[in-house]
N, C-alpha and C positions, 0 to 999 in steps of 0.2 A: 504494500500500500503505500502510494508516495504520500508527499504534505498536504496534497491537494484532496485528500481522500481520509475523514478522518470519522468515526463512528462517533457518536454523541448521543447522549440522553442513556444511559442504562442506569438504572436505578436499584440496587437491590435493598431487600426489603428490610436489613439492619439497616441501613441508611433512615428508610424512612418506613417507620414500622405500620404507621397506615393506610400504607399502599399492599400491605400483603397480600388483602383478599381482591387487589386489582383495583381500577378505575372503570366508569362509567363513559369517561371522556377524554382524550387526550386535546393539545394545544399546542402552537409553536408561535412566535411573534420575534419583534422585534421595537425596540424603544431608542428614541435619537432625543437629547434633552436640550433645548434652548440655551444660549450663554446668555448674559445678563442683559446685552443689549437686544437680544429676540430672533438670533441668528441660529438656526438650528444645523447641525451638520450635516454632510453628507452622509446617506447607508447603503451599505453593500458597495457595489463599483462606483458610485457616486451617478450612476447614468438610471435612467427610467428604465422600468425591466420590460422586456421583449423576449421574443423567441431567439435573439442572437446570443448564444452562449458565450460568446468573446469578447462581451460588452458588458452583458449583465451579470450581478451574483446570483447563485440559484444554488437551490438543494433539492437534491435527486434521492433517488432512492429510498423514499420517507417510507416508512412500515412502524407495526407496531406488531407487540407479542397478545395475541388474544387469549382466552379464558382456556383454550387446548393448548396452550404455550407454542402456537404456530405464527412465524412470523406473517403479517399480510398486510396488504396496504391500505389504505384508506376506501371506503367506500366512496366513489366519488359524487355521489348525492348527497352524503351527509357533510361534506367540508361547506364551511362559510366563508369566503375570505372579506375581509374587513380590512379597511385602509381610512384613516380618521385625517390625514392633513394631504389630499390629493393633489394639492398643487406643489408637491415639496416630494413625496415619496408615491410608492404605486406599487402593484403587486400583478403579475401575469401568471394566473394558477391556470396551469396547462393540465393539470391533475393526471391521463393517463400518458406517459413519455416515453412507450414503446418498454420493450422485452429489458432493455439493459438498466434504464431508467426507471423505470416503475413510476409510481408519482412523483410529480417534481413542481418547483413552482421558480420564479425570477421574481425578484423585488429587489428595490432601492429606490434612489434619487439623490437630485443635488442637494435636498436642506433650502437652507434661506428662509427668509420671512415667511413662516409658514402661520403665524397667527393663534 
């Protein structure tokens, strides 16, 4: 595995005992906090997302473990994209990205005066 592919999000029950019986939903997201002058920083690659993976920051192969201890991709109909500052950041939720990337999305933006 290269530096560009890192598995994240494994939380054993010893660290989070309240999750030892599982969860009924999962979520992922990001946050950018403005400075004192109201300027929000860039997120991801600093570009608005699209299907150009050479310019957009992206997550691929998103999976979770179900109650049968099998890794599964999110159900496309059950995901809810949300962006609260669309003038500064975006989300391109491709969902099914094929055999190798599975569920994926691109995200990010230039930041700026987001209000």
